[in-house]
C-alpha positions in Angstrom: -4.6 5.7 -10.9 -6.4 5.7 -14.2 -5.6 9.3 -15.0 -2.0 9.0 -13.9 -1.5 5.8 -16.0 -2.8 7.7 -19.1 -0.4 10.5 -18.4 2.5 8.1 -18.0 1.6 6.5 -21.4 1.2 9.8 -23.2 4.4 11.3 -21.7 2.7 14.0 -19.7 4.4 12.6 -16.5 7.5 10.6 -16.2 6.7 8.8 -12.9 3.8 8.5 -10.4 2.9 7.1 -7.1 -0.4 5.3 -7.5 -2.5 2.8 -5.6 -2.2 -0.9 -6.5 -2.2 -0.7 -10.3 -1.9 -4.0 -12.1 -1.6 -4.9 -15.7 -1.1 -1.4 -17.1 0.3 -1.4 -20.6 3.7 0.2 -21.0 4.1 0.9 -17.3 6.5 -0.7 -14.9 5.2 -1.1 -11.4 7.4 -1.3 -8.2 5.4 -1.8 -4.9 6.7 0.6 -2.2 4.2 0.7 0.7 1.4 -1.4 2.0 -1.1 0.5 4.2 -4.2 -0.7 6.0 -7.6 1.1 5.7 -9.1 2.4 8.9 -12.5 3.3 10.0 -12.5 6.9 11.1 -15.2 8.6 13.1 -16.0 12.0 14.7 -14.6 12.8 18.2 -16.8 11.6 21.1 -18.2 8.8 19.0 -18.9 5.5 20.9 -16.2 3.4 19.2 -12.9 2.9 21.0 -9.7 4.2 19.4 -7.1 1.6 18.8 -9.5 -1.4 18.7 -10.4 -2.9 15.4 -13.8 -2.2 13.9 -15.5 -5.1 12.0 -17.3 -4.6 8.7 -20.5 -5.8 10.4 -20.1 -3.1 13.1 -19.4 -0.5 10.4 -22.7 -1.5 8.7 -24.6 -0.3 11.8 -23.6 3.3 11.1 -24.0 5.8 8.2 -20.9 5.6 6.0 -19.2 8.2 3.8 -17.4 6.7 0.9 -15.9 7.8 -2.4 -17.9 7.1 -5.7 -17.8 3.7 -7.3 -15.0 4.7 -9.6 -12.6 5.2 -6.7 -10.2 2.5 -5.5 -11.2 2.5 -1.9 -14.8 2.1 -2.9 -14.0 -0.9 -5.1 -12.2 -2.5 -2.2 -15.1 -1.8 0.1 -17.7 -3.0 -2.4 -15.8 -6.2 -2.9 -15.4 -6.8 0.9 -19.1 -6.2 1.4 -20.1 -8.6 -1.4 -17.9 -11.4 0.0 -19.1 -10.8 3.6 -22.7 -10.3 2.5 -22.8 -7.0 4.3 -24.7 -3.9 3.2 -23.4 -0.5 4.2 -25.7 2.5 4.8 -23.9 5.0 2.5 -25.0 8.4 3.7 -22.8 10.4 1.3 -20.3 10.0 -1.5 -17.3 12.3 -1.8 -14.1 11.7 -3.8 -12.2 14.6 -2.2 -10.5 13.7 1.0 -11.1 17.2 2.4 -14.9 16.7 1.9 -14.9 13.2 3.4 -12.9 14.4 6.4 -15.2 17.4 6.9 -18.4 15.3 6.7 -17.0 12.9 9.3 -15.8 15.7 11.6 -19.3 17.2 11.4 -21.0 14.0 12.4 -22.5 12.9 9.1 -21.1 9.4 9.3 -18.0 7.2 9.5 -15.5 6.7 6.7 -12.8 4.4 5.4 -9.4 6.1 4.9 -5.7 5.2 5.2 -4.5 6.5 8.6 -1.9 8.6 6.9 -4.7 10.8 5.5 -5.9 11.8 8.9 -2.7 11.5 11.1 -2.9 15.0 12.5 -6.7 14.7 13.2 -6.1 11.4 15.0 -3.3 13.0 17.1 -5.4 16.0 18.0 -8.3 13.7 18.7 -10.5 15.6 16.3 -11.2 12.2 14.7 -11.0 8.7 16.2 -9.9 5.7 14.2 -9.1 2.1 14.2 -8.2 -0.6 11.6 -11.0 -2.2 9.7 -11.3 -5.9 10.5 -13.2 -9.0 9.5 -11.9 -8.5 6.9 -8.9 -6.2 7.2 -8.3 -4.3 4.0 -5.0 -2.8 2.8 -3.8 -1.2 -0.4 -0.4 -1.0 -2.0 1.2 2.2 -3.2 3.4 1.6 -6.2 5.9 3.6 -8.2 4.9 3.6 -11.8 7.2 4.5 -14.6 6.8 4.2 -18.4 8.4 1.4 -20.4 7.5 2.8 -23.8 10.2 5.6 -23.8 13.7 6.1 -22.4 14.0 7.6 -18.9 16.5 10.5 -18.6 19.0 10.8 -15.7 16.9 13.7 -14.3 13.9 11.5 -14.0 15.9 8.6 -12.5 17.3 11.0 -9.9 13.9 12.4 -9.1 12.5 8.8 -8.8 15.4 7.8 -6.5 14.7 10.9 -4.3 11.0 10.2 -4.2 11.6 6.5 -3.3 14.0 7.5 -0.5 11.5 10.1 0.9 8.7 7.5 0.9 11.0 4.9 2.6 12.1 7.5 5.2 8.5 8.4 6.0 7.6 4.7 6.5 10.7 3.7 8.5 10.5 6.8 10.7 6.9 6.2 11.5 5.6 9.4 9.9 3.6 7.2 7.5 1.2 5.9 10.1 0.8 2.1 9.8 2.7 2.0 6.5 4.7 -1.1 5.8 7.8 -0.6 3.6 8.0 -3.2 0.8 11.5 -4.0 -0.3 12.4 -2.4 -3.7 14.8 -4.2 -6.0 
């Protein structure tokens, strides 16, 4: 979100989908989708798919998380501090492909939005369930600059992007995504 916000401000991009950005100067934010974070694990792991996994249960296993500068990590660190839970972080990886590979190969569990691993969940290469106690979700927002005019071509692209995101949520392709009404 930080890099995209800078690009919006400098004019390198005209719009962006980012996670839960608040109080960005010269950027208008429109919430589009709320998605829960799930615990994901390698196939044949002892957790049951579809049941929730508490933060305390997660703390019993090695966990793969992104670095501290990442949004998911900030959410997890906050939840752990509030719940007075310490996770056994076995690895840090910011790339989804690396996190996924580490989990598939049995190096630990991870916290991801289910959309990121939909195909792996369907093929049962990974198992997953919503994080609970507390449940954690994040909001995907449409960010556009307010410090310069928006051309018709950008407005058209933003409308198409918004329609595609809404269709993915409404059709169920965006696993567990909740569409947030856009003005």
